[in-house]
SEFI-900563 format. One record per residue: x negated, y negated, z negated of N, C-alpha, C, O in turn. Coordinates in steps of 0.02 Angstrom, whole numbers, padded with zeros to 5 digits, always signed. Layout:
BEGIN
XYZXYZXYZXYZ;...
# end
This chain:
BEGIN
+00257+00578+00443+00213+00515+00446+00143+00529+00422+00094+00508+00453;+00139+00566+00365+00070+00584+00340+00067+00659+00326+00113+00689+00296;+00013+00688+00347+00000+00756+00337-00075+00759+00316-00120+00733+00349;-00083+00794+00258-00154+00804+00238-00166+00877+00216-00127+00906+00179;-00222+00905+00241-00233+00974+00232-00299+00983+00192-00348+00948+00208;-00301+01027+00144-00361+01051+00108-00408+00992+00090-00469+00996+00098;-00378+00942+00069-00425+00880+00056-00463+00886-00011-00435+00896-00065;-00531+00879-00002-00572+00887-00057-00618+00821-00065-00641+00790-00016;-00628+00803-00133-00671+00744-00140-00707+00754-00212-00677+00769-00263;-00771+00744-00207-00809+00745-00269-00851+00682-00276-00871+00653-00225;-00865+00660-00338-00911+00607-00354-00968+00643-00393-00960+00660-00452;-01020+00652-00362-01074+00684-00399-01053+00755-00411-01034+00790-00364;-01057+00779-00470-01038+00850-00485-00964+00852-00510-00942+00907-00530;-00927+00799-00511-00860+00793-00533-00816+00801-00468-00818+00759-00422;-00776+00859-00467-00730+00872-00413-00670+00839-00430-00638+00858-00479;-00648+00784-00387-00590+00749-00403-00529+00775-00375-00478+00781-00408;-00535+00792-00308-00474+00826-00273-00500+00893-00250-00554+00902-00222;-00454+00941-00264-00469+01015-00251-00423+01043-00204-00367+01062-00221;-00447+01048-00139-00409+01080-00084-00333+01061-00084-00289+01105-00084;-00320+01000-00084-00254+00970-00091-00215+00962-00026-00244+00935+00022;-00154+00982-00020-00112+00977+00036-00056+00924+00015-00033+00920-00042;-00038+00886+00069+00010+00833+00052+00047+00809+00115+00016+00798+00166;+00109+00802+00111+00150+00775+00173+00203+00725+00152+00234+00733+00099;+00215+00674+00192+00270+00622+00177+00303+00615+00241+00271+00609+00293;+00370+00614+00240+00413+00605+00298+00414+00532+00320+00399+00489+00279;+00429+00517+00376+00444+00447+00403+00499+00419+00359+00552+00449+00350;+00485+00358+00332+00542+00321+00299+00552+00348+00227+00600+00328+00194;+00508+00393+00204+00516+00416+00132+00478+00371+00085+00426+00343+00101;+00509+00366+00025+00469+00335-00031+00450+00390-00081+00492+00421-00114;+00383+00399-00083+00356+00453-00128+00314+00423-00185+00271+00382-00169;+00322+00440-00246+00280+00414-00298+00236+00473-00323+00258+00530-00330;+00172+00457-00335+00126+00504-00364+00111+00485-00434+00090+00428-00445;+00120+00526-00481+00112+00514-00549+00060+00562-00581+00039+00612-00552;+00040+00545-00644-00009+00589-00677-00052+00551-00722-00054+00489-00716;-00085+00579-00765-00129+00548-00817-00186+00515-00777-00201+00531-00720;-00219+00465-00814-00278+00434-00787-00330+00487-00776-00338+00530-00819;-00367+00488-00719-00416+00536-00701-00393+00597-00663-00432+00642-00646;-00325+00594-00649-00294+00654-00613-00316+00656-00539-00316+00709-00509;-00335+00599-00511-00351+00598-00439-00304+00559-00401-00310+00560-00340;-00257+00523-00428-00199+00487-00389-00230+00435-00347-00219+00435-00287;-00270+00388-00376-00295+00329-00336-00343+00355-00285-00345+00328-00229;-00383+00406-00300-00429+00435-00248-00393+00461-00191-00412+00450-00134;-00337+00498-00204-00297+00524-00150-00273+00472-00106-00279+00476-00045;-00243+00418-00141-00211+00359-00104-00263+00326-00061-00247+00308-00004;-00327+00317-00085-00378+00282-00045-00403+00328+00014-00426+00302+00064;-00400+00391+00008-00418+00434+00064-00366+00435+00113-00382+00427+00172;-00303+00444+00097-00249+00446+00151-00241+00378+00178-00216+00370+00233;-00262+00326+00141-00259+00258+00166-00323+00239+00208-00329+00184+00234;-00371+00289+00212-00431+00278+00252-00484+00232+00218-00532+00214+00252;-00477+00214+00161-00521+00170+00124-00579+00209+00093-00629+00180+00073;-00573+00275+00090-00624+00314+00056-00634+00378+00098-00584+00409+00116;-00697+00399+00115-00699+00459+00153-00693+00518+00111-00706+00518+00051;-00670+00574+00148-00662+00638+00106-00721+00683+00121-00758+00674+00170;-00728+00732+00077-00786+00779+00086-00767+00833+00138-00806+00853+00182;-00704+00854+00130-00677+00905+00181-00607+00902+00187-00575+00875+00142;-00578+00929+00242-00503+00928+00252-00489+00884+00314-00530+00869+00357;-00427+00866+00313-00398+00829+00371-00344+00783+00349-00304+00804+00307;-00337+00721+00371-00281+00678+00359-00256+00649+00429-00293+00619+00468;-00189+00664+00438-00157+00637+00502-00104+00585+00476-00061+00600+00434;-00110+00526+00504-00061+00475+00492-00033+00451+00559-00067+00431+00606;+00033+00456+00557+00071+00434+00623+00039+00466+00685+00029+00434+00736;+00022+00537+00675-00002+00567+00735-00074+00564+00746-00099+00597+00792;-00110+00526+00707-00180+00511+00719-00224+00545+00668-00215+00532+00608;-00269+00586+00686-00319+00617+00638-00371+00563+00620-00421+00553+00654;-00358+00532+00567-00393+00466+00551-00467+00470+00546-00502+00423+00564;-00494+00531+00520-00563+00533+00507-00600+00559+00574-00660+00571+00571;-00569+00565+00626-00604+00577+00690-00618+00511+00725-00652+00509+00776;-00591+00456+00697-00602+00389+00729-00667+00362+00708-00690+00377+00652;-00700+00321+00750-00760+00287+00733-00743+00229+00686-00685+00218+00671;-00794+00191+00662-00781+00138+00610-00735+00084+00640-00686+00063+00609;-00753+00062+00701-00712+00009+00735-00641+00029+00746-00594-00008+00733;-00634+00095+00772-00566+00117+00782-00522+00128+00719-00461+00119+00719;-00556+00149+00667-00523+00159+00603-00501+00090+00578-00443+00082+00559;-00544+00042+00577-00531-00029+00551-00466-00055+00593-00417-00082+00565;-00469-00045+00655-00409-00069+00692-00347-00030+00674-00293-00058+00668;-00354+00035+00667-00291+00074+00651-00267+00053+00585-00207+00044+00575;-00312+00045+00538-00290+00025+00470-00260-00044+00471-00212-00057+00435;-00285-00086+00508-00256-00159+00510-00182-00157+00542-00137-00194+00522;-00174-00113+00591-00109-00113+00626-00058-00066+00599+00002-00077+00610;-00077-00012+00563-00035+00041+00546-00021+00046+00473+00026+00079+00452;-00066+00011+00429-00059+00024+00359-00060-00046+00322-00093-00094+00342;-00018-00046+00267-00019-00100+00222-00038-00079+00153-00024-00022+00134;-00069-00122+00115-00091-00106+00052-00068-00154-00002-00071-00214+00010;-00047-00133-00057-00029-00173-00119-00065-00144-00178-00059-00084-00191;-00103-00185-00217-00137-00154-00271-00110-00190-00337-00067-00235-00334;-00138-00167-00396-00115-00191-00459-00139-00262-00462-00100-00305-00483;-00198-00278-00443-00230-00347-00441-00217-00372-00368-00230-00337-00319;-00193-00429-00362-00162-00451-00300-00216-00462-00242-00201-00459-00183;-00278-00477-00264-00332-00488-00217-00316-00543-00164-00336-00538-00106;-00279-00597-00187-00266-00654-00144-00328-00699-00146-00366-00703-00194;-00335-00732-00087-00394-00773-00086-00375-00843-00120-00327-00875-00098;-00412-00865-00170-00385-00922-00211-00389-00993-00172-00357-01041-00193;-00427-00997-00122-00436-01060-00086-00381-01072-00033-00375-01127-00006;-00339-01017-00020-00290-01020+00031-00219-01019-00002-00208-00991-00055;-00174-01052+00034-00106-01052+00012-00069-00987+00024-00095-00945+00061;-00010-00975-00004+00027-00917+00002+00034-00897+00076+00020-00840+00094;+00055-00942+00119+00067-00923+00186+00000-00907+00225-00003-00863+00268;-00055-00949+00204-00121-00930+00237-00142-00861+00220-00166-00824+00261;-00131-00843+00153-00151-00774+00133-00114-00720+00174-00144-00672+00198;-00049-00729+00180-00010-00686+00219-00029-00679+00288-00027-00623+00314;-00047-00732+00322-00067-00735+00392-00132-00699+00407-00143-00683+00465;-00175-00686+00357-00241-00666+00369-00248-00601+00411-00284-00601+00461;-00214-00547+00390-00213-00484+00433-00187-00490+00505-00209-00455+00551;-00141-00535+00512-00115-00546+00583-00170-00584+00622-00180-00569+00681;-00202-00630+00595-00255-00660+00633-00314-00617+00645-00349-00625+00695;-00326-00569+00597-00378-00525+00611-00359-00474+00672-00402-00451+00710;-00292-00460+00677-00266-00427+00734-00263-00465+00796-00239-00438+00846;-00288-00529+00796-00291-00572+00852-00217-00597+00872-00205-00614+00930;-00169-00598+00825-00106-00626+00841-00116-00699+00845-00157-00726+00806;-00080-00736+00893-00081-00806+00901-00062-00840+00833-00017-00817+00798;-00098-00892+00817-00091-00924+00754-00013-00944+00742+00016-00934+00688;+00016-00972+00796+00087-00992+00788+00132-00934+00776+00179-00940+00737;+00122-00880+00807+00161-00820+00794+00151-00796+00728+00198-00780+00691;+00084-00791+00709+00068-00768+00634+00101-00811+00584+00128-00785+00535;+00102-00874+00594+00131-00926+00548+00208-00912+00542+00235-00913+00487;+00243-00899+00598+00315-00888+00601+00330-00825+00564+00376-00823+00524;+00292-00773+00577+00303-00708+00543+00290-00708+00470+00327-00675+00434;+00240-00743+00447+00225-00754+00378+00280-00790+00339+00301-00771+00284;+00301-00845+00374+00353-00886+00347+00417-00845+00339+00449-00849+00287;+00434-00807+00390+00496-00766+00383+00492-00714+00328+00540-00699+00293;+00435-00688+00324+00429-00636+00271+00432-00665+00201+00462-00635+00156;+00400-00725+00190+00398-00752+00126+00469-00778+00107+00488-00778+00049;+00505-00799+00154+00574-00825+00146+00617-00765+00125+00657-00769+00079;+00606-00710+00162+00648-00646+00145+00635-00620+00081+00680-00589+00052;+00576-00628+00051+00562-00604-00015+00569-00656-00070+00548-00646-00126;+00599-00714-00052+00618-00764-00100+00565-00813-00117+00567-00840-00172;+00518-00825-00072+00463-00876-00086+00467-00930-00033+00417-00962-00019;+00524-00941-00005+00522-00994+00048+00503-01064+00024+00482-01106+00063;+00512-01075-00042+00494-01136-00068+00418-01143-00093+00394-01196-00115;+00385-01087-00088+00316-01083-00111+00265-01073-00061+00208-01055-00078;+00280-01084+00000+00235-01070+00061+00167-01103+00050+00117-01071+00065;+00163-01162+00025+00100-01200+00024+00068-01204-00046+00028-01247-00062;+00091-01154-00088+00060-01157-00155+00004-01103-00159+00010-01046-00135;-00049-01126-00189-00108-01078-00196-00091-01027-00249-00045-01038-00288;-00128-00973-00252-00115-00918-00301-00115-00945-00376-00076-00922-00418;-00158-00993-00389-00160-01017-00456-00098-01052-00477-00087-01063-00537;-00054-01072-00428+00009-01108-00442+00068-01062-00439+00125-01084-00443;+00053-00995-00432+00105-00947-00437+00106-00902-00494+00053-00888-00522;+00162-00878-00513+00165-00828-00566+00142-00758-00543+00135-00746-00482;+00130-00714-00588+00103-00647-00571+00152-00615-00521+00131-00589-00469;+00219-00616-00537+00266-00586-00491+00264-00617-00419+00267-00582-00369;+00261-00687-00420+00259-00719-00353+00190-00701-00313+00189-00691-00252;+00135-00697-00351+00078-00673-00317+00084-00601-00290+00060-00589-00234;+00114-00555-00323+00127-00488-00299+00170-00488-00240+00158-00451-00193;+00223-00532-00241+00268-00539-00183+00224-00565-00120+00232-00540-00064;+00181-00613-00132+00134-00632-00078+00096-00577-00048+00088-00572+00013;+00072-00533-00093+00030-00475-00076+00071-00429-00035+00045-00401+00013;+00135-00421-00053+00176-00374-00018+00193-00398+00051+00196-00358+00098;+00204-00466+00058+00218-00497+00123+00152-00489+00170+00156-00471+00229;+00094-00502+00138+00031-00491+00171+00027-00417+00201+00009-00406+00259;+00044-00369+00157+00040-00298+00182+00091-00283+00239+00081-00237+00278;+00143-00323+00243+00192-00310+00293+00183-00352+00358+00220-00343+00406;+00136-00395+00360+00131-00444+00415+00122-00414+00484+00148-00439+00534;+00085-00359+00486+00075-00323+00552+00124-00265+00566+00114-00222+00609;+00177-00267+00527+00233-00217+00537+00203-00146+00532+00210-00109+00580;+00173-00126+00479+00137-00059+00472+00189-00004+00470+00247-00014+00453;+00165+00057+00489+00202+00119+00481+00206+00142+00408+00256+00171+00388;+00156+00129+00370+00148+00154+00299+00125+00098+00253+00080+00061+00272;+00154+00091+00196+00138+00045+00141+00112+00090+00079+00146+00131+00049;+00048+00072+00067+00019+00105+00009+00017+00058-00050-00008+00002-00043;+00044+00081-00109+00042+00040-00166+00014+00071-00225+00041+00121-00247;-00039+00046-00255-00074+00072-00314-00061+00035-00376-00088-00020-00386;-00017+00064-00420+00003+00024-00483+00029-00044-00467+00003-00092-00495;+00077-00051-00425+00095-00118-00395+00130-00161-00449+00133-00222-00440;+00156-00133-00503+00187-00173-00555+00152-00166-00621+00179-00182-00674;+00088-00142-00618+00051-00133-00680+00040-00192-00723+00032-00185-00783;+00041-00252-00693+00025-00315-00731+00088-00356-00744+00082-00414-00765;+00145-00332-00734+00204-00374-00731+00249-00360-00792+00249-00307-00822;+00287-00414-00809+00336-00405-00862+00397-00363-00840+00407-00358-00779;+00435-00336-00879+00485-00288-00865+00538-00315-00814+00561-00278-00770;+00556-00381-00821+00604-00408-00771+00577-00417-00701+00611-00406-00652;+00514-00439-00697+00479-00448-00634+00465-00380-00604+00474-00370-00544;+00445-00335-00644+00432-00264-00626+00491-00239-00590+00483-00211-00535;+00551-00247-00618+00614-00215-00590+00627-00248-00523+00647-00214-00475;+00617-00317-00517+00623-00350-00454+00575-00323-00396+00595-00314-00338;+00514-00311-00415+00467-00286-00369+00484-00216-00346+00477-00198-00287;+00507-00177-00393+00529-00109-00380+00586-00108-00327+00584-00074-00277;+00633-00146-00342+00696-00152-00292+00670-00178-00223+00697-00158-00172;+00621-00222-00223+00597-00250-00160+00568-00194-00116+00583-00194-00057;+00528-00147-00143+00500-00093-00103+00558-00053-00069+00551-00034-00010;+00610-00040-00101+00661+00000-00075+00700-00038-00022+00719-00010+00030;+00711-00100-00035+00754-00139+00013+00711-00149+00078+00740-00153+00132;+00642-00153+00075+00603-00157+00131+00600-00094+00168+00599-00094+00230;+00601-00035+00132+00601+00033+00167+00669+00032+00204+00670+00047+00263;+00725+00014+00172+00789+00019+00204+00798-00023+00268+00831-00004+00316;+00765-00082+00264+00769-00128+00322+00720-00113+00380+00737-00118+00439;+00661-00095+00361+00610-00083+00414+00591-00011+00431+00554+00002+00479;+00617+00038+00389+00604+00108+00398+00535+00130+00381+00511+00182+00403;+00504+00088+00341+00432+00099+00326+00426+00152+00278+00469+00160+00235;+00369+00193+00282+00354+00245+00235+00314+00215+00181+00269+00175+00194;+00332+00233+00117+00299+00202+00059+00270+00259+00015+00305+00307-00001;+00207+00253-00004+00176+00296-00049+00148+00257-00108+00105+00214-00099;+00173+00270-00170+00158+00231-00228+00126+00277-00280+00153+00330-00297;+00067+00255-00306+00035+00281-00363+00056+00240-00424+00048+00179-00424;+00081+00271-00476+00107+00235-00531+00109+00271-00601+00118+00332-00605;+00100+00235-00651+00115+00261-00716+00186+00249-00742+00206+00271-00795;+00223+00210-00698+00285+00183-00720+00341+00233-00704+00360+00241-00646;+00367+00264-00755+00420+00314-00743+00482+00290-00714+00517+00326-00680;+00497+00223-00729+00560+00193-00701+00551+00180-00626+00601+00182-00590;+00492+00166-00601+00478+00158-00531+00481+00227-00497+00512+00235-00444;+00447+00280-00530+00446+00344-00498+00511+00374-00492+00523+00404-00440;+00557+00371-00539+00617+00404-00532+00664+00369-00479+00714+00398-00457;+00648+00311-00461+00689+00279-00402+00666+00308-00338+00703+00303-00289;+00610+00337-00332+00584+00366-00266+00624+00425-00238+00661+00458-00274;+00615+00435-00178+00650+00495-00143+00617+00559-00176+00650+00611-00182;+00554+00555-00195+00522+00614-00217+00464+00596-00263+00428+00548-00248;+00454+00633-00319+00401+00619-00367+00357+00682-00365+00381+00738-00372;+00290+00670-00353+00237+00719-00358+00192+00707-00414+00169+00651-00423;+00178+00759-00456+00135+00748-00514+00066+00779-00503+00061+00836-00480;+00014+00744-00519-00050+00771-00513-00083+00785-00579-00071+00750-00629;-00126+00837-00578-00165+00849-00640-00227+00884-00613-00223+00929-00570;-00283+00864-00638-00352+00888-00621-00361+00897-00546-00388+00947-00524;-00338+00848-00508-00355+00851-00435-00307+00894-00390-00321+00908-00332;-00251+00913-00422-00205+00953-00382-00132+00930-00403-00121+00896-00453;-00086+00951-00361-00013+00937-00378+00010+00996-00418-00011+01052-00405;+00056+00983-00472+00078+01033-00511+00152+01035-00508+00183+01077-00540;
# end
């Protein structure tokens, strides 16, 4: 599902990724761990097309993503990738279901169909009673579930998660962890997780450790 070759990235004189190779199979859950500054989030943002690379190649679902122009890449990202971050990035003025619908509406899905898909996803992850609540009316765990539903609305091939349980208490964290794996089992989605959480990492199919911009 993901193949990256000789990926390099620098910020000024600081070389963050050093000729890094990386591959993830379809339907695999891979965790990337390592100390702060190891390059984990930078790698995730590059393979997720959010950050350009200096050199190398990234192929996602058969597409060499950095050969696409800006419009093509935005469309590919919207249709093929889902993102979950430590901070939920929900729009405060919109309800849970409206937040989930946004990527589908960007993809020009009919509003009625987007609403049904969003409602089904929220019900599936245990928020069927919270559809019309705004983020300020939801707990941290509920907000993260809304963010996960939003990431899944367009049925992506890959879900990228950057410290997805970093702000959650231990019970909620465990629920979110289990949710990722149940979603993988149901939808066959490929999941790449950057985390400091060893409990989440060891649940994965594979754990890769980074240090100084390389895997060790």
